[in-house]
Residue frames relative to the residue before (quaternion, step in Angstrom):
aa qw qx qy qz dx dy dz
M 1.0000 0.0000 0.0000 0.0000 0.00 0.00 0.00
N 0.3614 -0.7245 0.5456 0.2165 3.56 -0.85 0.99
K 0.3655 -0.7393 0.5256 0.2089 3.54 -0.79 1.02
K 0.3834 -0.6561 0.5919 0.2686 3.53 -1.21 0.59
T 0.3316 -0.7256 0.5665 0.2064 3.56 -1.04 0.79
V 0.0426 -0.8190 0.5698 -0.0519 3.55 -0.54 1.25
L 0.2124 -0.7536 0.6108 0.1177 3.54 -0.96 0.94
C 0.1561 -0.7687 0.6157 0.0753 3.56 -0.74 1.09
M 0.1354 -0.8004 0.5825 0.0406 3.56 -0.69 1.15
F 0.0103 0.8062 -0.5899 0.0436 3.58 -1.01 0.80
G 0.6597 0.5060 -0.3867 0.3991 3.55 -1.34 0.21
G 0.1916 0.8108 -0.5479 0.0760 3.55 -0.87 -0.99
K 0.5969 -0.6087 0.4187 0.3128 3.52 -1.35 0.33
S 0.5404 0.6647 -0.3945 0.3324 3.59 1.21 -0.25
T 0.6516 -0.5101 0.4012 0.3929 3.54 -1.37 0.16
E 0.6603 0.4910 -0.3023 0.4813 3.58 1.30 -0.17
H 0.1981 0.8230 -0.5070 0.1626 3.58 1.21 0.51
E 0.7088 0.4699 -0.2753 0.4484 3.59 0.78 -1.01
V 0.6051 0.5413 -0.3551 0.4634 3.57 1.09 -0.67
S 0.6257 0.5461 -0.3249 0.4524 3.57 1.04 -0.83
L 0.6454 0.5215 -0.3290 0.4509 3.59 0.94 -0.82
S 0.6582 0.4977 -0.3087 0.4730 3.59 0.97 -0.81
S 0.6374 0.5180 -0.3181 0.4735 3.58 1.01 -0.84
A 0.6645 0.5133 -0.3053 0.4492 3.58 0.90 -0.94
Y 0.6290 0.5382 -0.3376 0.4480 3.58 0.94 -0.83
S 0.6729 0.4977 -0.2986 0.4586 3.58 0.91 -0.90
I 0.6796 0.4834 -0.2955 0.4660 3.60 0.89 -0.90
L 0.6820 0.4902 -0.2948 0.4557 3.58 0.85 -0.93
S 0.6527 0.5129 -0.3068 0.4656 3.58 1.14 -0.60
N 0.7680 0.3738 -0.1774 0.4888 3.58 1.21 -0.47
I 0.5154 0.6413 -0.4313 0.3702 3.62 1.18 -0.24
D 0.5077 -0.6768 0.4538 0.2797 3.56 -1.01 0.88
K 0.2513 -0.8036 0.5246 0.1255 3.59 -0.28 1.27
E 0.5769 0.5683 -0.3798 0.4472 3.59 1.25 -0.29
K 0.7308 0.4173 -0.2127 0.4965 3.56 1.17 -0.64
Y 0.7982 0.2387 -0.0980 0.5443 3.59 1.10 -0.71
D 0.3060 -0.6776 0.6381 0.2002 3.51 -1.16 0.78
V 0.1241 -0.8591 0.4965 0.0099 3.55 -0.10 1.34
H 0.0568 -0.7612 0.6459 0.0121 3.53 -0.98 0.99
T 0.2239 -0.7936 0.5556 0.1068 3.57 -1.11 0.63
L 0.0316 -0.7749 0.6312 -0.0109 3.52 -1.07 0.88
G 0.1406 -0.8051 0.5739 0.0510 3.54 -0.71 1.10
V 0.2330 -0.7347 0.6205 0.1445 3.52 -1.21 0.66
T 0.3657 -0.7513 0.5080 0.2091 3.57 -0.64 1.12
K 0.6835 -0.4891 0.3488 0.4147 3.57 -1.29 0.20
N 0.7014 0.4148 -0.2819 0.5064 3.60 1.17 -0.40
G 0.6460 -0.5959 0.2892 0.3795 3.57 1.28 0.30
S 0.4533 0.6778 -0.4672 0.3417 3.62 1.18 0.22
W 0.2927 -0.7445 0.5778 0.1618 3.56 -0.97 0.93
L 0.0105 0.8185 -0.5704 0.0680 3.57 -0.66 1.15
Y 0.3457 -0.6963 0.5946 0.2051 3.55 -0.85 1.06
Y 0.1255 -0.8327 0.5392 0.0076 3.58 -0.67 1.12
T 0.0988 -0.8147 0.5711 0.0178 3.56 -0.86 1.01
G 0.4923 0.6899 -0.4124 0.3341 3.59 1.24 0.19
D 0.7155 -0.4421 0.3290 0.4293 3.54 -1.34 -0.21
Y 0.6013 -0.6031 0.4031 0.3350 3.54 -1.23 0.56
E 0.5582 0.6122 -0.3943 0.3977 3.60 1.13 -0.51
S 0.6494 0.5185 -0.3181 0.4564 3.58 1.08 -0.69
I 0.5761 0.5301 -0.3813 0.4916 3.58 1.22 -0.39
K 0.6556 0.5366 -0.3066 0.4339 3.55 0.90 -0.94
D 0.7699 0.3582 -0.2040 0.4872 3.60 0.88 -0.90
G 0.5641 -0.6633 0.3551 0.3402 3.59 1.29 0.09
S 0.5896 0.6084 -0.3625 0.3884 3.60 1.25 0.01
W 0.3414 0.8032 -0.4469 0.1966 3.58 1.32 -0.04
H 0.6884 0.5265 -0.2875 0.4076 3.60 0.95 -0.89
T 0.6113 0.5794 -0.3454 0.4137 3.60 1.25 -0.15
H 0.8065 0.1375 -0.0660 0.5713 3.61 1.20 -0.14
D 0.8399 0.2239 -0.1570 0.4688 3.56 -1.35 0.37
T 0.5469 0.6091 -0.4064 0.4059 3.59 0.95 0.81
C 0.0431 -0.7637 0.6436 0.0271 3.50 -1.34 0.41
P 0.5428 -0.6205 0.4358 0.3610 3.65 -0.91 0.78
A 0.0375 0.7972 -0.5989 0.0663 3.55 -1.05 0.80
C 0.0229 -0.7881 0.6146 0.0243 3.56 -1.28 0.34
L 0.4801 -0.6189 0.5277 0.3287 3.54 -1.29 0.39
L 0.3712 -0.7204 0.5390 0.2294 3.55 -1.03 0.76
P 0.4065 -0.7505 0.4700 0.2251 3.62 -0.87 0.90
E 0.5200 0.6111 -0.4274 0.4165 3.59 1.15 0.58
P 0.3463 -0.7954 0.4530 0.2054 3.62 -0.23 1.23
D 0.5901 0.5670 -0.3840 0.4276 3.62 1.13 -0.40
L 0.6844 0.4835 -0.2830 0.4666 3.58 1.12 -0.61
K 0.0488 -0.8312 0.5486 0.0753 3.59 1.02 -0.85
S 0.4837 0.7124 -0.3661 0.3528 3.55 0.94 0.88
L 0.3505 -0.6537 0.6276 0.2365 3.46 -1.43 0.43
L 0.2331 -0.7533 0.6000 0.1350 3.56 -0.89 0.97
V 0.1351 -0.7735 0.6171 0.0516 3.57 -0.68 1.15
R 0.2795 -0.8147 0.4934 0.1209 3.54 -0.50 1.22
S 0.1907 0.7695 -0.5655 0.2273 3.50 0.74 1.19
S 0.4154 -0.6720 0.5307 0.3070 3.57 -1.25 -0.20
P 0.4429 -0.3644 -0.7687 0.2832 1.59 -0.63 2.41
E 0.6165 -0.5328 0.4176 0.4021 3.56 -1.29 0.32
K 0.0931 -0.7938 0.5974 0.0653 3.57 -1.18 0.52
L 0.3195 -0.7179 0.5891 0.1884 3.52 -1.27 0.59
I 0.1228 -0.7590 0.6348 0.0762 3.55 -1.00 0.86
R 0.2615 -0.7694 0.5641 0.1467 3.58 -0.49 1.18
L 0.2079 -0.8226 0.5264 0.0550 3.55 -0.77 1.10
D 0.3316 -0.7191 0.5773 0.1992 3.53 -1.15 0.74
A 0.7984 -0.0677 0.0676 0.5945 3.59 1.12 -0.61
I 0.2406 -0.7270 0.6217 0.1643 3.52 -1.35 0.42
F 0.1478 -0.7451 0.6429 0.0978 3.55 -1.02 0.83
P 0.1386 -0.8112 0.5633 0.0737 3.62 -0.20 1.24
I 0.0954 -0.8088 0.5800 0.0166 3.57 -0.13 1.30
M 0.4311 0.7016 -0.4189 0.3828 3.52 0.82 1.09
H 0.1845 -0.8018 0.5657 0.0548 3.53 -1.01 0.86
G 0.7918 0.3679 -0.2416 0.4235 3.55 -1.24 0.53
A 0.8239 -0.2559 0.1906 0.4684 3.53 -1.35 -0.39
H 0.8269 0.1750 -0.1829 0.5021 3.56 -1.14 0.81
S 0.7171 0.4026 -0.2341 0.5186 3.58 1.26 0.22
E 0.8154 0.2046 -0.0420 0.5399 3.53 0.82 -1.13
D 0.6334 0.6016 -0.2923 0.3891 3.57 1.30 -0.12
G 0.6824 -0.4986 0.2810 0.4548 3.59 1.23 0.35
T 0.5680 0.6134 -0.3955 0.3804 3.61 1.14 -0.44
L 0.6830 0.4636 -0.2763 0.4922 3.57 0.88 -0.95
Q 0.6299 0.5412 -0.3276 0.4505 3.57 1.03 -0.81
G 0.6159 0.5448 -0.3418 0.4550 3.60 1.09 -0.67
L 0.6349 0.5216 -0.3205 0.4713 3.56 1.04 -0.77
F 0.6391 0.5186 -0.3233 0.4670 3.57 0.99 -0.82
E 0.6417 0.5286 -0.3228 0.4523 3.57 0.98 -0.86
I 0.6564 0.5014 -0.3096 0.4710 3.59 0.92 -0.87
S 0.6877 0.4756 -0.2768 0.4736 3.58 1.03 -0.79
G 0.4204 -0.7416 0.4401 0.2820 3.59 1.25 -0.25
I 0.5311 0.6402 -0.3981 0.3868 3.58 1.21 0.33
P 0.4570 -0.6736 0.5008 0.2943 3.64 -0.77 0.94
Y 0.0430 -0.8141 0.5791 -0.0089 3.56 -1.07 0.72
V 0.5379 -0.6179 0.4758 0.3202 3.53 -1.22 0.57
G 0.7611 0.3916 -0.2936 0.4255 3.54 -1.03 0.86
P 0.7067 -0.4739 0.3292 0.4094 3.56 -1.33 0.22
G 0.5914 -0.6086 0.4189 0.3231 3.55 -1.30 0.44
C 0.8037 -0.3347 0.2122 0.4439 3.54 -1.38 -0.07
L 0.7302 0.4438 -0.2615 0.4489 3.58 0.64 -1.11
S 0.6624 0.5022 -0.3116 0.4603 3.58 0.85 -0.92
S 0.6525 0.5169 -0.3108 0.4588 3.57 0.97 -0.87
A 0.6752 0.5028 -0.2974 0.4505 3.57 0.90 -0.94
V 0.6807 0.4812 -0.2958 0.4664 3.59 0.86 -0.93
A 0.6956 0.4837 -0.2841 0.4488 3.58 0.87 -0.94
M 0.6180 0.5501 -0.3464 0.4421 3.58 1.13 -0.59
D 0.7176 0.3896 -0.2298 0.5296 3.57 1.05 -0.78
K 0.3464 -0.7929 0.4633 0.1916 3.57 -0.25 1.28
V 0.6001 0.5454 -0.3661 0.4565 3.60 1.13 -0.51
F 0.6790 0.4716 -0.2922 0.4807 3.58 0.86 -0.94
T 0.5968 0.5620 -0.3592 0.4461 3.58 1.05 -0.74
K 0.6793 0.4937 -0.2885 0.4599 3.55 0.87 -0.97
M 0.6531 0.5259 -0.3161 0.4439 3.56 0.95 -0.88
V 0.6650 0.4908 -0.3041 0.4737 3.58 0.94 -0.86
L 0.7270 0.4555 -0.2627 0.4416 3.58 0.77 -0.99
N 0.5070 0.6260 -0.4291 0.4086 3.60 1.21 -0.24
N 0.6489 0.5221 -0.3052 0.4618 3.58 1.19 -0.54
F 0.7141 0.4192 -0.2402 0.5066 3.59 1.27 -0.19
D 0.4879 -0.7018 0.4086 0.3202 3.59 1.25 0.43
I 0.3038 0.7314 -0.5388 0.2869 3.55 0.95 0.93
P 0.4062 -0.7238 0.4917 0.2634 3.64 -0.68 1.00
Q 0.0354 0.8106 -0.5788 0.0819 3.56 -0.75 1.10
A 0.5741 -0.5653 0.4576 0.3761 3.55 -1.26 0.36
R 0.5398 -0.5766 0.4893 0.3698 3.58 -1.18 0.53
F 0.0173 0.8241 -0.5632 0.0583 3.56 -0.93 0.85
A 0.0888 -0.7211 0.6784 0.1086 3.48 -1.45 0.22
Y 0.1338 -0.7975 0.5788 0.1056 3.57 -1.17 0.36
F 0.1722 -0.7863 0.5924 0.0336 3.52 -1.22 0.71
P 0.4530 -0.6560 0.5191 0.3081 3.61 -1.03 0.69
D 0.5989 -0.6016 0.3879 0.3591 3.56 -1.05 0.72
F 0.6398 0.5405 -0.3490 0.4204 3.61 0.98 -0.76
L 0.6367 0.5134 -0.3373 0.4661 3.60 1.10 -0.62
I 0.6180 0.5332 -0.3388 0.4679 3.57 1.05 -0.75
K 0.7148 0.4643 -0.2561 0.4558 3.57 0.90 -0.93
S 0.7614 0.3800 -0.2053 0.4834 3.59 1.08 -0.68
A 0.8052 0.1340 -0.0462 0.5758 3.59 1.14 -0.57
L 0.0158 -0.8568 0.5149 -0.0205 3.54 0.82 1.09
D 0.6465 0.5400 -0.3291 0.4268 3.61 0.93 -0.85
I 0.6379 0.5196 -0.3253 0.4661 3.58 1.03 -0.76
C 0.6363 0.5219 -0.3216 0.4684 3.60 0.98 -0.85
I 0.6722 0.4970 -0.2997 0.4597 3.57 0.87 -0.94
A 0.6449 0.5207 -0.3232 0.4566 3.59 0.95 -0.84
T 0.6438 0.5174 -0.3166 0.4664 3.59 1.01 -0.80
I 0.6615 0.5034 -0.3002 0.4679 3.55 0.95 -0.87
E 0.6828 0.4874 -0.2961 0.4567 3.58 0.88 -0.91
K 0.6081 0.5474 -0.3526 0.4541 3.58 1.16 -0.48
D 0.7907 0.3604 -0.1533 0.4706 3.57 0.95 -0.93
F 0.7789 0.2695 -0.1338 0.5503 3.59 1.20 -0.43
S 0.3202 -0.6804 0.6148 0.2376 3.51 -1.36 0.32
Y 0.4954 -0.6291 0.4977 0.3332 3.56 -1.13 0.57
P 0.5733 -0.1899 -0.7958 -0.0444 1.49 -2.14 1.35
V 0.2008 -0.7342 0.6300 0.1537 3.52 -1.36 0.31
F 0.3446 -0.7199 0.5623 0.2164 3.55 -1.27 0.39
V 0.1585 -0.7985 0.5797 0.0352 3.56 -0.89 1.02
K 0.1584 0.7932 -0.5789 0.1032 3.58 -0.94 0.85
P 0.5545 -0.5768 0.4717 0.3706 3.58 -1.20 0.50
A 0.5173 -0.6607 0.4448 0.3132 3.60 -1.03 0.70
N 0.8166 0.2655 -0.1015 0.5023 3.59 1.04 -0.69
A 0.5518 0.5663 -0.4305 0.4353 3.59 1.02 0.68
G 0.2548 -0.7713 0.5652 0.1443 3.55 -1.13 0.64
S 0.7521 0.4043 -0.2902 0.4320 3.54 -1.39 -0.14
S 0.5812 -0.6319 0.3417 0.3823 3.58 1.19 0.68
I 0.3362 0.7485 -0.5040 0.2696 3.59 1.20 0.43
G 0.8314 0.2091 -0.1718 0.4854 3.57 -0.91 0.97
T 0.5305 0.6476 -0.4007 0.3723 3.59 1.26 0.05
G 0.0897 0.8085 -0.5795 0.0491 3.55 -1.23 0.37
K 0.3659 -0.6970 0.5750 0.2229 3.52 -1.26 0.54
A 0.1422 -0.7908 0.5925 0.0575 3.57 -0.89 0.98
S 0.1686 -0.8217 0.5417 0.0540 3.56 -0.72 1.11
D 0.7848 0.0870 -0.0618 0.6105 3.57 1.29 -0.17
R 0.7457 -0.4219 0.2664 0.4416 3.57 -1.30 0.11
A 0.6594 0.5177 -0.3233 0.4390 3.59 0.90 -0.84
S 0.6984 0.4486 -0.2808 0.4818 3.59 0.87 -0.91
L 0.5845 0.5595 -0.3731 0.4540 3.61 1.14 -0.53
A 0.6395 0.5197 -0.3230 0.4654 3.57 0.94 -0.87
D 0.6681 0.5069 -0.2969 0.4566 3.56 0.94 -0.90
T 0.7024 0.4687 -0.2851 0.4535 3.60 0.83 -0.94
L 0.6216 0.5318 -0.3448 0.4604 3.59 1.05 -0.67
M 0.6819 0.4776 -0.2894 0.4725 3.57 0.88 -0.92
H 0.6350 0.5223 -0.3297 0.4639 3.57 1.04 -0.74
A 0.6714 0.4977 -0.3014 0.4590 3.60 0.86 -0.93
A 0.6466 0.5469 -0.3131 0.4300 3.58 1.05 -0.78
K 0.5465 0.5963 -0.4031 0.4280 3.60 1.26 -0.13
F 0.7566 0.4329 -0.1879 0.4525 3.56 1.16 -0.61
D 0.8144 0.0885 -0.0262 0.5729 3.61 1.16 -0.34
T 0.5093 -0.6456 0.4816 0.3031 3.54 -1.32 0.30
K 0.7455 0.2801 -0.1698 0.5805 3.58 1.31 -0.11
I 0.1078 -0.8188 0.5639 -0.0020 3.56 -0.70 1.15
I 0.2452 -0.7708 0.5758 0.1191 3.57 -0.95 0.96
V 0.1137 -0.7350 0.6636 0.0810 3.52 -1.19 0.74
E 0.0503 -0.8162 0.5752 -0.0210 3.58 -0.75 1.08
E 0.5700 -0.5186 0.4889 0.4087 3.52 -1.28 0.33
Y 0.4252 -0.7046 0.5033 0.2635 3.57 -0.96 0.80
L 0.1503 -0.7961 0.5842 0.0486 3.55 -0.79 1.08
N 0.1870 -0.7783 0.5930 0.0875 3.53 -0.75 1.07
G 0.4147 0.6955 -0.4910 0.3213 3.55 -0.26 1.25
K 0.6811 -0.4593 0.3647 0.4383 3.53 -1.32 -0.13
E 0.3326 -0.7167 0.5768 0.2074 3.55 -1.13 0.71
I 0.0636 -0.8188 0.5693 -0.0383 3.55 -0.50 1.26
E 0.0847 -0.8020 0.5910 0.0164 3.57 -0.90 0.96
V 0.1080 -0.7875 0.6066 0.0173 3.54 -1.06 0.88
A 0.2629 -0.7560 0.5807 0.1488 3.58 -0.95 0.90
V 0.0979 -0.7812 0.6157 0.0327 3.56 -1.02 0.87
M 0.0272 -0.7919 0.6096 -0.0217 3.56 -1.03 0.87
G 0.5870 0.6005 -0.4222 0.3414 3.56 -1.01 0.75
N 0.4087 -0.6629 0.5641 0.2744 3.52 -1.37 0.17
R 0.8070 0.0606 -0.0218 0.5870 3.58 -0.03 -1.22
D 0.7399 0.2704 -0.1621 0.5943 3.56 1.03 -0.83
I 0.1075 -0.8367 0.5365 0.0225 3.56 -0.58 1.13
T 0.2431 -0.7238 0.6284 0.1488 3.50 -1.31 0.55
V 0.1528 -0.7862 0.5959 0.0583 3.55 -0.82 1.04
S 0.4107 -0.7402 0.4827 0.2247 3.58 -0.73 1.08
A 0.6379 -0.4316 0.4426 0.4593 3.49 -1.36 -0.16
C 0.5503 -0.5897 0.4674 0.3618 3.57 -1.26 0.25
G 0.1618 -0.7571 0.6241 0.1053 3.53 -1.06 0.79
E 0.2483 -0.7739 0.5693 0.1239 3.56 -1.10 0.69
I 0.2125 -0.7627 0.6012 0.1081 3.54 -0.98 0.92
D 0.0849 -0.7374 0.6678 0.0557 3.52 -0.91 0.99
P 0.2965 -0.8186 0.4587 0.1779 3.60 -0.11 1.25
G 0.3240 -0.7569 0.5109 0.2472 3.58 1.12 -0.50
S 0.7084 0.2791 -0.2247 0.6080 3.53 1.35 0.35
E 0.7610 -0.3937 0.2355 0.4586 3.57 -1.27 0.01
Y 0.7755 -0.1252 0.0605 0.6159 3.58 1.08 -0.68
Y 0.6159 -0.5980 0.4018 0.3187 3.53 -1.32 0.45
D 0.0553 0.8355 -0.5409 0.0790 3.59 0.23 1.27
Y 0.7633 -0.3828 0.2524 0.4551 3.58 -1.31 0.01
D 0.6699 0.5003 -0.3118 0.4513 3.59 0.85 -0.93
T 0.6498 0.5138 -0.3179 0.4612 3.58 0.98 -0.83
K 0.6700 0.5118 -0.3025 0.4446 3.57 1.00 -0.80
Y 0.8681 0.1831 -0.0179 0.4610 3.56 0.76 -1.06
K 0.7681 0.4188 -0.2063 0.4384 3.61 1.09 -0.54
N 0.7914 0.1907 -0.1395 0.5638 3.59 1.09 -0.44
S 0.4917 -0.6929 0.4633 0.2520 3.55 -1.27 0.17
T 0.3381 0.7730 -0.4858 0.2284 3.58 1.10 0.56
S 0.6703 0.5204 -0.3152 0.4250 3.60 1.10 -0.60
S 0.1484 -0.7555 0.6317 0.0901 3.53 -1.31 0.50
A 0.2095 -0.7634 0.5986 0.1228 3.55 -1.15 0.67
Y 0.1273 -0.7838 0.6059 0.0496 3.54 -1.01 0.88
I 0.0457 0.7777 -0.6227 0.0730 3.55 -0.78 1.10
P 0.4653 -0.3138 -0.7989 0.2162 1.55 -1.11 2.23
A 0.6544 -0.5120 0.3837 0.4029 3.56 -1.28 0.33
N 0.4772 -0.6620 0.5027 0.2852 3.54 -1.20 0.61
I 0.4230 0.6732 -0.4836 0.3662 3.54 0.51 1.26
K 0.6589 -0.5061 0.3705 0.4152 3.57 -1.25 0.31
N 0.6043 -0.5944 0.3969 0.3520 3.56 -1.11 0.73
D 0.6828 0.4785 -0.3074 0.4586 3.59 0.89 -0.86
T 0.6101 0.5335 -0.3456 0.4729 3.60 1.13 -0.61
A 0.6370 0.5292 -0.3196 0.4604 3.56 0.99 -0.86
E 0.6644 0.5026 -0.3098 0.4583 3.58 0.95 -0.82
K 0.6230 0.5272 -0.3389 0.4680 3.59 1.05 -0.71
I 0.6559 0.5062 -0.3059 0.4691 3.58 0.98 -0.87
R 0.6481 0.5148 -0.3168 0.4632 3.59 0.95 -0.86
A 0.6461 0.5136 -0.3188 0.4660 3.58 0.99 -0.81
L 0.6483 0.5071 -0.3132 0.4738 3.59 1.00 -0.80
A 0.6240 0.5442 -0.3406 0.4455 3.59 1.01 -0.79
G 0.6672 0.4916 -0.2949 0.4755 3.57 0.96 -0.86
K 0.6403 0.5292 -0.3155 0.4587 3.57 1.02 -0.83
I 0.6597 0.5048 -0.2997 0.4693 3.59 0.96 -0.88
Y 0.6364 0.5397 -0.3105 0.4554 3.58 0.95 -0.95
T 0.6988 0.4622 -0.2610 0.4795 3.56 0.91 -0.96
A 0.6451 0.5404 -0.3249 0.4317 3.58 0.94 -0.87
L 0.7216 0.4217 -0.2371 0.4953 3.58 1.04 -0.76
G 0.4805 -0.7105 0.4112 0.3085 3.58 1.29 0.11
C 0.2942 0.7892 -0.4966 0.2095 3.58 1.13 0.57
R 0.0589 -0.7558 0.6495 0.0592 3.52 -1.32 0.41
G 0.7347 0.4088 -0.2995 0.4510 3.56 -1.23 0.41
L 0.7184 -0.3774 0.3086 0.4961 3.54 0.15 -1.29
S 0.1371 0.7350 -0.6636 0.0235 3.49 -1.42 0.29
R 0.2501 -0.7064 0.6287 0.2077 3.54 -1.34 0.30
V 0.1601 -0.7970 0.5800 0.0530 3.55 -0.82 1.05
D 0.1728 -0.8257 0.5361 0.0326 3.56 -0.69 1.16
F 0.0887 -0.7994 0.5942 -0.0044 3.54 -1.05 0.90
F 0.2892 -0.6609 0.6423 0.2589 3.48 -1.46 0.10
L 0.1444 -0.7352 0.6530 0.1105 3.54 -1.11 0.75
C 0.2735 -0.8093 0.5038 0.1279 3.54 -0.28 1.32
E 0.6863 -0.5046 0.3387 0.3997 3.54 -1.29 0.36
D 0.6885 0.4449 -0.2788 0.5003 3.59 1.17 -0.50
E 0.5673 -0.6295 0.3457 0.4030 3.59 1.33 0.40
R 0.4145 0.6847 -0.4936 0.3403 3.60 1.22 0.29
I 0.2586 -0.7572 0.5859 0.1283 3.57 -0.92 1.00
V 0.0109 -0.8081 0.5873 -0.0440 3.59 -0.75 1.06
F 0.4099 -0.6975 0.5368 0.2393 3.56 -0.84 1.02
N 0.2396 -0.7729 0.5737 0.1268 3.57 -0.98 0.90
E 0.7351 -0.3350 0.2474 0.5350 3.61 0.53 -1.12
I 0.3111 -0.7149 0.5915 0.2058 3.54 -1.36 0.22
N 0.1619 -0.7699 0.6121 0.0792 3.56 -1.07 0.82
T 0.2750 -0.8157 0.4910 0.1337 3.58 -0.46 1.21
L 0.7443 0.1434 -0.1541 0.6339 3.59 1.27 -0.25
P 0.0790 -0.8585 0.5057 0.0319 3.57 0.48 1.22
G 0.6813 -0.4925 0.3565 0.4077 3.53 -1.28 0.38
F 0.1426 -0.7833 0.6018 0.0630 3.55 -1.12 0.77
T 0.2804 0.7619 -0.5340 0.2361 3.58 1.08 0.65
S 0.7059 -0.4619 0.3248 0.4277 3.57 -1.30 0.14
I 0.7420 0.3679 -0.2263 0.5128 3.62 1.18 -0.40
S 0.4468 0.7257 -0.4378 0.2864 3.60 1.26 0.03
M 0.5458 -0.6637 0.4199 0.2921 3.54 -1.07 0.82
Y 0.6011 0.5950 -0.3888 0.3653 3.62 0.91 -0.76
P 0.7261 0.3910 -0.2836 0.4895 3.66 0.60 -0.92
K 0.6105 0.5652 -0.3610 0.4214 3.60 1.02 -0.71
L 0.6526 0.5299 -0.3209 0.4362 3.59 0.96 -0.84
F 0.7204 0.4048 -0.2652 0.4969 3.60 0.93 -0.77
M 0.5709 0.5429 -0.3917 0.4754 3.59 1.17 -0.34
H 0.5950 0.5525 -0.3470 0.4694 3.58 1.13 -0.65
A 0.6756 0.4872 -0.2842 0.4747 3.59 1.13 -0.68
G 0.6780 -0.5326 0.2745 0.4257 3.58 1.27 0.05
L 0.5586 0.5886 -0.4006 0.4254 3.59 1.26 -0.03
S 0.4036 -0.6558 0.5657 0.2951 3.55 -1.16 0.55
Y 0.6706 -0.4748 0.3648 0.4379 3.56 -1.26 0.28
G 0.6659 0.5127 -0.2954 0.4543 3.57 0.97 -0.91
E 0.6451 0.5191 -0.3198 0.4606 3.59 1.03 -0.74
I 0.6037 0.5426 -0.3540 0.4645 3.60 1.08 -0.66
I 0.6470 0.5110 -0.3082 0.4747 3.57 0.93 -0.93
D 0.6568 0.5267 -0.3031 0.4464 3.57 0.92 -0.96
R 0.6693 0.4984 -0.3046 0.4591 3.59 0.91 -0.87
L 0.6533 0.5170 -0.3197 0.4513 3.57 0.98 -0.79
I 0.6479 0.4943 -0.3188 0.4840 3.60 1.00 -0.74
T 0.6222 0.5336 -0.3316 0.4671 3.58 1.04 -0.79
L 0.6555 0.5019 -0.3098 0.4716 3.59 0.94 -0.86
A 0.6269 0.5456 -0.3403 0.4398 3.59 1.01 -0.77
C 0.7241 0.4493 -0.2385 0.4657 3.57 1.02 -0.82
E 0.4867 0.6531 -0.4477 0.3690 3.62 1.22 -0.07
D 0.4183 -0.6725 0.5482 0.2687 3.53 -1.14 0.66
T 0.0195 -0.8289 0.5580 -0.0332 3.58 -0.33 1.26
K 0.4179 0.7203 -0.4624 0.3045 3.59 1.27 0.10
């Protein structure tokens, strides 16, 4: 059997750099080495691209960039479909697919996908436009408003206005919303920069905090309900997983709850009515299709106490750590971790043009 040559990319300049390292460690530990010739390329926090030949444990602990590396880049010639490793002598590695195990800015927002398109190399995950729209929560909401997707009421503000005219922003919010409200950056993932504001003082703090992470800040009505996540896989024909439920074990599901402590719990399937679960699954498929996604995405919802279903956000390159919901949802459906990886690479190599 001829092996496919797959480049796994990890790291990046985004605030989700460490999450990417954990995701990469899990994928690299589970990818079928009998089927794939696996190469690894890490992107440092300052944006340096390094071909990496060391052990996976160093990716997990973050020390990978200190050894066994060499500068590398993708070539923009689609006939070559190659990674140039700038060793002595230089070498070209022809690639069958790229698995970008990277989250957030410069990774999940369409910029990296554009580079892959220019290089002519198939890659895991949605394309440039879908990635860009889904990364920006404001644009996501605007697009999905045309498809009758239930969403929380929201407003958004540029960071410069928050920093220069905070009182005006607060007055606008207090006119249109009741406390509490939820504040988050439009283009950050893993709940980075998010916060709940229960009064004017905490609103000022959460707005200023969120403005550290993005140029566009969203304010939403606060929804008190269950957090439901659904995994979707496929190109033209899609598979929608069962619903999973997150119990954060804290006031809301923030970065620390997701990755640093053990207060959260996941339930698969979610503890919700069967007909409600089917409605959520149908909405997840509709959202995935409306945004033109391919490969994979995780779609997140709130299920309010009155049974109202509200779309929260979509993640086009969701976390793949050992505790991440995306692989867990498809493992619940009977796939092994390795089989999930295999299917995603197969989908990347399909001709969808």
